[in-house]
Every structure is written in C-alpha cells, then in structure tokens.
C-alpha positions as CSV (number, residue, x, y, z in Angstrom):
1,M,-23.4,-2.9,-11.6
2,K,-24.6,-6.1,-13.0
3,I,-26.8,-8.7,-10.9
4,G,-26.4,-12.4,-12.2
5,K,-28.8,-14.8,-11.5
6,E,-26.8,-16.0,-8.5
7,L,-27.0,-13.0,-6.7
8,N,-30.7,-12.3,-7.7
9,Y,-31.5,-15.3,-6.4
10,L,-29.6,-14.9,-2.9
11,L,-31.4,-11.3,-2.7
12,S,-34.6,-12.7,-3.5
13,L,-34.4,-14.9,-0.3
14,Q,-34.1,-11.6,1.7
15,K,-37.2,-10.7,3.8
16,R,-35.9,-7.2,4.9
17,K,-34.8,-4.3,2.8
18,D,-31.8,-3.4,4.7
19,S,-30.5,-7.4,4.4
20,K,-30.7,-6.8,0.6
21,E,-28.9,-3.3,0.8
22,R,-26.0,-4.8,2.8
23,I,-25.2,-7.8,0.3
24,L,-25.4,-5.2,-2.4
25,K,-22.8,-3.0,-0.7
26,V,-20.5,-5.5,0.2
27,Y,-21.0,-7.4,-3.0
28,N,-20.1,-4.3,-4.9
29,A,-17.3,-3.4,-2.7
30,L,-15.9,-6.8,-3.5
31,V,-16.3,-5.7,-7.4
32,F,-14.6,-2.3,-6.7
33,K,-11.6,-4.4,-5.2
34,R,-11.3,-7.0,-8.0
35,G,-10.6,-3.9,-10.3
36,N,-9.5,-5.0,-13.6
37,R,-8.4,-8.6,-12.6
38,K,-8.9,-11.6,-14.8
39,D,-11.5,-14.2,-14.3
40,G,-10.6,-17.1,-11.6
41,E,-7.6,-14.3,-10.2
42,Y,-7.6,-13.8,-6.4
43,F,-7.7,-10.1,-5.3
44,Q,-6.8,-8.9,-1.4
45,C,-9.8,-7.3,0.5
46,P,-8.7,-6.1,4.0
47,S,-11.4,-6.7,6.4
48,T,-11.2,-3.1,7.8
49,Y,-12.0,-1.9,4.4
50,L,-15.4,-4.0,4.5
51,E,-16.0,-3.1,8.1
52,K,-16.4,0.6,6.6
53,V,-18.6,-0.8,3.9
54,S,-20.9,-2.5,6.6
55,P,-20.0,-3.5,10.1
56,R,-22.0,-7.0,9.5
57,Y,-19.7,-7.4,6.3
58,Y,-19.0,-10.9,7.7
59,K,-22.5,-12.3,7.3
60,V,-22.7,-11.3,3.9
61,I,-19.6,-12.5,2.8
62,Q,-20.9,-16.0,4.5
63,L,-23.8,-16.0,2.4
64,L,-21.7,-15.2,-0.8
65,L,-19.5,-18.1,0.0
66,E,-22.6,-20.7,1.0
67,H,-24.3,-19.5,-2.5
68,N,-21.0,-20.3,-4.6
69,I,-20.5,-16.6,-6.0
70,I,-17.2,-16.3,-4.1
71,K,-14.6,-18.2,-2.4
72,Y,-11.6,-17.3,-0.5
73,L,-7.8,-18.1,-1.0
74,S,-6.7,-21.2,0.8
75,Y,-4.5,-24.0,1.5
76,K,-4.9,-27.6,2.5
77,L,-4.1,-28.2,6.4
78,D,-2.4,-31.6,5.9
79,E,-0.5,-31.9,2.4
80,T,0.7,-35.5,3.4
81,D,-3.0,-36.5,4.1
82,L,-4.3,-37.4,0.6
83,F,-8.3,-38.1,1.8
84,S,-8.3,-34.8,3.8
85,S,-10.2,-32.0,2.4
86,K,-9.6,-29.4,5.6
87,R,-8.5,-26.3,4.4
88,K,-7.7,-23.0,6.2
89,K,-8.0,-19.5,4.9
90,F,-4.7,-17.8,3.7
91,Y,-3.8,-14.8,5.5
92,N,-1.2,-13.5,8.1
93,T,-2.0,-10.3,9.5
94,E,1.7,-10.1,10.8
95,K,2.8,-10.4,7.5
96,G,0.3,-7.6,6.0
97,I,-1.4,-10.3,4.0
98,C,-4.9,-10.1,4.3
99,M,-7.8,-12.4,3.0
100,S,-8.1,-12.6,-0.9
101,Y,-11.1,-13.8,-2.9
102,T,-12.1,-14.6,-6.3
103,F,-15.6,-14.6,-7.9
104,I,-16.8,-18.2,-9.2
105,I,-19.5,-16.3,-11.2
106,D,-18.8,-13.5,-13.8
107,P,-19.8,-10.1,-12.4
108,E,-20.0,-8.6,-15.7
109,E,-22.8,-10.7,-16.5
110,G,-26.7,-9.8,-15.4
111,Y,-29.0,-7.3,-15.8
112,D,-28.2,-3.6,-14.8
113,Y,-28.8,-2.2,-11.7
114,D,-28.5,1.5,-10.5
115,F,-26.8,1.3,-6.9
116,D,-25.3,4.7,-6.5
117,Y,-22.6,4.1,-3.5
118,N,-19.5,5.8,-3.7
119,F,-16.7,3.7,-2.3
120,S,-14.0,6.3,-2.2
121,T,-16.3,8.3,0.6
122,L,-15.4,5.7,2.8
123,Y,-12.4,7.7,4.3
124,D,-14.2,10.9,4.6
125,N,-14.1,11.4,8.2
126,E,-10.6,9.8,8.8
127,K,-8.2,12.9,10.0
128,W,-5.8,12.1,7.2
129,F,-8.3,12.9,4.7
130,V,-9.8,16.1,6.5
131,K,-6.1,17.4,6.8
132,T,-5.5,16.6,3.1
133,R,-8.3,18.2,1.9
134,H,-7.9,21.0,4.1
135,S,-4.2,21.6,2.5
136,L,-5.2,21.1,-1.0
137,L,-7.7,23.6,-0.9
138,E,-5.3,25.9,1.0
139,L,-3.2,25.4,-2.2
140,G,-5.8,26.9,-4.1
141,F,-7.0,23.9,-5.9
142,P,-10.9,24.3,-6.6
143,I,-13.1,22.5,-4.3
144,N,-14.8,20.4,-7.2
145,E,-11.3,19.3,-8.3
146,V,-10.0,18.1,-5.2
147,R,-8.6,14.5,-5.7
148,I,-7.8,12.2,-2.8
149,K,-8.0,8.7,-3.1
150,R,-6.1,5.6,-1.6
151,D,-5.4,2.9,-4.0
152,N,-7.1,-0.7,-3.6
153,F,-4.8,-1.9,-0.9
154,S,-4.8,1.5,0.8
155,R,-0.9,1.4,0.3
156,R,-0.7,4.8,-1.7
157,L,-2.6,7.9,-1.2
158,H,-3.1,9.5,-4.3
159,T,-3.7,13.6,-4.5
160,N,-3.8,16.4,-6.9
161,I,0.2,17.0,-6.2
162,T,1.1,13.2,-6.8
163,S,-0.2,13.3,-10.1
164,H,0.9,15.4,-13.0
165,I,-0.7,19.3,-12.3
166,E,-1.9,20.9,-15.4
167,G,0.2,23.9,-16.2
168,F,2.7,22.7,-13.9
169,G,3.8,19.0,-14.5
170,S,5.4,17.9,-11.2
171,Y,4.6,19.7,-7.5
172,R,8.0,20.6,-7.4
173,N,7.2,23.1,-10.2
174,L,4.0,24.2,-8.6
175,L,5.5,24.7,-4.8
176,E,9.1,25.7,-5.5
177,G,10.3,29.1,-3.9
178,G,11.0,28.6,-0.4
179,D,7.7,28.4,1.0
180,F,7.4,24.7,1.2
181,Y,9.7,22.2,2.8
182,L,9.7,18.0,2.2
183,I,10.5,16.0,5.5
184,D,11.5,13.3,3.7
185,G,12.1,9.5,5.0
186,K,15.8,8.4,4.1
187,T,16.3,4.9,2.4
188,T,12.8,4.2,3.9
189,Q,12.1,0.8,2.1
190,P,15.7,-1.0,2.9
191,R,15.1,0.4,6.5
192,L,11.7,-1.0,6.7
193,L,12.7,-4.6,5.3
194,W,15.6,-4.3,8.3
195,L,13.0,-3.5,10.9
196,H,10.6,-6.1,9.8
197,L,13.2,-8.7,9.8
198,T,14.3,-7.5,13.3
199,E,10.4,-7.7,14.5
200,I,10.1,-11.5,13.4
201,G,13.4,-12.4,15.1
202,L,15.9,-12.4,11.8
203,Q,19.2,-11.2,11.9
204,D,21.1,-10.0,8.7
205,Q,24.6,-9.3,9.9
206,N,25.0,-6.7,7.3
207,L,21.9,-5.0,7.3
208,N,22.3,-4.7,11.2
209,Y,25.8,-3.2,10.7
210,I,24.5,-0.6,8.0
211,F,21.3,0.5,10.2
212,N,23.1,0.3,13.8
213,N,25.6,2.5,12.6
214,N,23.7,5.0,10.4
215,L,25.4,4.3,6.9
216,D,23.8,5.0,3.9
217,F,22.5,1.5,2.5
218,Y,22.9,2.5,-1.2
219,Q,26.4,3.6,-0.7
220,Y,27.1,0.2,0.8
221,I,26.0,-1.7,-1.9
222,I,27.9,0.6,-4.3
223,D,31.2,0.2,-2.6
224,R,30.7,-3.9,-2.9
225,I,29.2,-4.3,-6.4
226,P,31.5,-2.8,-9.2
227,A,28.6,-3.4,-11.9
228,L,26.8,-0.5,-10.4
229,N,29.5,2.0,-11.4
230,G,28.9,4.3,-8.6
231,D,25.6,5.1,-9.7
232,R,23.4,5.6,-6.9
233,D,20.0,5.4,-9.3
234,E,21.2,2.1,-10.4
235,A,21.6,0.9,-7.0
236,K,18.0,1.9,-6.2
237,D,16.9,-0.1,-9.2
238,L,18.9,-3.0,-8.1
239,F,17.1,-2.9,-4.6
240,I,13.9,-2.7,-6.2
241,T,14.6,-5.4,-8.7
242,W,15.6,-7.9,-5.8
243,I,12.5,-6.9,-3.5
244,N,9.8,-6.6,-6.1
245,G,11.1,-8.9,-9.2
246,T,10.3,-12.3,-10.3
247,G,13.7,-13.4,-8.9
248,Y,16.0,-12.5,-11.9
249,I,18.8,-10.0,-11.5
250,D,21.7,-9.3,-14.0
251,P,24.6,-11.7,-13.2
252,E,26.8,-8.9,-12.3
253,K,24.6,-7.4,-9.9
254,K,23.3,-10.6,-8.4
255,S,25.8,-10.6,-5.6
256,I,23.2,-8.6,-3.7
257,R,22.0,-11.9,-2.5
258,D,25.2,-12.9,-0.8
259,I,25.6,-9.6,0.8
260,F,22.4,-9.9,2.8
261,P,21.7,-13.6,2.9
262,V,19.4,-13.8,5.5
263,A,17.3,-11.0,4.0
264,N,17.8,-12.9,0.7
265,V,16.0,-16.1,2.1
266,F,13.4,-14.4,3.9
267,I,12.7,-12.5,0.5
268,K,12.7,-15.9,-1.4
269,E,10.2,-17.5,0.8
270,Y,7.9,-14.6,1.5
271,K,7.5,-14.7,-2.6
272,T,6.5,-18.3,-2.9
273,T,2.9,-17.6,-3.5
274,N,3.1,-14.2,-5.1
275,Y,6.4,-12.5,-6.1
276,K,4.5,-8.9,-5.1
277,N,4.0,-10.2,-1.4
278,I,7.5,-8.1,-0.4
279,C,6.4,-5.0,-2.4
280,R,3.0,-5.1,-0.8
281,L,4.3,-5.7,2.7
282,L,6.8,-2.7,2.5
283,Q,4.4,-0.5,1.0
284,Y,1.9,-1.4,3.5
285,K,4.0,-0.4,6.7
286,E,5.1,2.6,4.9
287,A,1.5,4.2,4.5
288,A,0.8,2.8,8.3
289,I,3.6,5.2,9.2
290,F,3.6,8.3,6.7
291,I,-0.4,8.3,6.2
292,D,-2.1,6.6,9.3
293,D,0.5,7.8,11.6
294,L,2.4,11.0,10.8
295,L,0.0,12.9,8.5
296,N,-2.7,11.8,10.9
297,N,-1.2,13.4,14.0
298,C,0.8,16.1,12.5
299,P,0.8,19.0,14.8
300,V,-0.2,21.4,11.9
301,D,-2.9,22.3,10.1
302,F,-1.0,22.3,6.6
303,C,0.4,18.9,5.8
304,L,0.5,16.5,2.8
305,T,2.0,13.2,1.8
306,I,4.0,12.3,-1.0
307,H,4.9,8.5,-0.7
308,D,7.5,8.7,2.2
309,A,7.8,12.4,2.6
310,L,5.7,14.9,4.3
311,L,4.8,18.1,2.6
312,V,4.9,21.6,4.9
313,K,5.2,25.2,5.1
314,V,8.5,26.5,5.6
315,E,7.3,28.1,9.2
316,D,6.2,24.9,10.3
317,K,9.3,22.6,8.9
318,D,11.6,22.8,12.3
319,K,8.7,21.8,14.8
320,V,7.5,19.0,12.2
321,Y,10.6,17.8,11.4
322,E,11.7,17.4,15.4
323,W,8.4,15.9,15.9
324,C,8.7,13.2,13.1
325,K,12.5,12.3,14.9
326,E,10.8,12.0,18.0
327,R,7.6,9.8,17.1
328,R,9.5,7.6,14.6
329,P,12.8,7.3,16.1
330,E,13.5,4.1,13.8
331,L,13.4,6.1,10.8
332,V,15.7,8.8,9.6
333,F,14.5,12.0,8.1
334,T,16.0,14.8,6.1
335,L,14.8,18.2,5.7
336,E,14.7,19.9,2.1
337,E,13.5,23.0,0.3
338,V,10.9,22.0,-2.3
339,S,12.8,23.4,-5.6
340,R,12.6,22.2,-9.2
341,K,14.5,19.1,-10.0
342,I,16.8,19.8,-13.1
343,V,17.2,16.7,-15.5
344,D,20.2,16.4,-17.6
345,C,19.2,14.9,-21.4
C-alpha cells in the first residue's frame, strides 16, 4: 500500500501500536473497496464489511474524515435555505444503499508500505464459505486452486464453477451426466422487484396480476410487445435494459413502461442519484436469499450457488428442492438436471 503525507501525519499522532494497525487496516479496506475508480468517484462500503475488518472501524472513519483524507456522500438537509450548510449522510438501509466514500487525497501517492492483510479471508468462518470450500474440494479442485470470492459489494459469489474452467469451459460441461441438479429460481429478478414494491407499499396492478396468479413474467410481456417477436431472450434483455440502463429503450419496446406504470415511476426515481441503483438493490436482495440464507442453511453438506440457483447432488435434489420451497415460499423454484447447453451458431 501507499502512505501519503496526510495518512503518515495521522499515524504519527497515534501513541499505541494497535491504534496505528487499526487505522492501516481500515484505510486499506477502503482502498480495496475503491478498486479502479477514478479520483473523486464515490464507492459504496458497507458497515458490515468494515466491522469485519475492525470492530472499532467507526473511530478510524471519524479520524480519516477529520484529517481530510476521505469524505462521505451527503445531501443538503434544506435545499431552500441558501445559508445553511448542514448535510446528512446519504444511505438507506431499506433500499440496500450503504455509505459511500471518496478519497480527498490520492491513495496512489506516497511511500510504499508492506502491510500484509488479505481482505478475501474476511468471510472464511462464514457457513456459506465453509460449505462452498468443502463442495469445491469434493469436486476435485486442488486445495491451492480453490477460488471463493465475493465482489466488492457482496452481491455476487465467484467460485471455480462460475468462471471458465480449464479443459471444460462451463460448469455444465464439467458436471453433466445426471449426478448433479440445479434448483433454479424462476424469473427471480422481476419477482424480487415485485416483492420490494409490495414491501414498501407500492402496488403495480399488472405485476400483482402476474405473480399472484403464478404467470410467466417474460411470456406476459412477449404477448404485449410485438417487437419482441416471441423471443424469450429478447424479453429478458428488455427487462435488464429497463431496470439497469441509463433510461433509453428502443422505441418499439418502450411500452414496457406503460405496462408497469407504478414500477416504472419507482425505477425512474430510484435511479436519480445513480442509474445502477436498481441493479444493486435486486442483486443485494438476491445474494441475501441465495447466499446468506439458502446456501448458509442448506440441509446437505454439498451445495454450491450459481447466481440464483443451487447446485446439489442427485441424491439430495428432492430434499433440497422441497426445503427451498418451504423456506422461501415467495419464490418459485424449478428442478433440472445439469446438462450441456447446445447453442446453435
């Protein structure tokens, strides 16, 4: 890591060794979350993550703020009062929006300091981590090649089977043959959007009609938007563009906004500060269900996640399938054998 003059001065004020180490750990954790973002760009950093780094992280954050090393994203409490400078931290736990920070100093400048701390080990004692590691070893991955990593916002779990597998390509090619099954969430993201609207008291009649009657979301919009040409993949792409895009939708497909007017207003307002907010919200909810709940508590030893699906052994498929339906009745699951997907060129 690099230690600039501002951080070096803050460290020089500390009389205790453990205080210096705490500052270095939390500072380095922020640098890790910043990733490749440009100077001045804000990055989200959950308090749960910082608490794993140091239970007293908040003391370090306050010191970094006071010494103008970082600042947090905020908004003015009263926009009508031109003379008021009072600001409030911008975060919303109900919406899955955590605190955002940016560096005032340049964290790439300063002298080199060898601070050996592996932030990827923060989750090593979590049940989902232990189960994932056990399952990958059982599949035959060498212990020194096992890869388990959650992304910077803990919304995705990346492992050996979610990436390209040397010699096999996809996990489907590696695990086909009837020994493994997928318990897959059906139309999970549209359903999570509907559930979230319901939780906050918003009612979109067409979304309610679809999910209260167990209809196929994508078929519903295919039947109402001729430009989709009956193509399910195009319908999925349209949904992704609608919730994750900057606002532009092909003119012949933009009627999705009229089909779900309440959801559309919510999405538009939710993107006010950042067009990626809806994507973050739904991925956060998906991870909380499939990683932090289902994988954590799955009643079998072998279990892996692939986004919104659980991978289990054939002998466990019925047990886990029924368990998922009982534990998460608000979702719909399908059971399918892992087989190679044939793509027509």
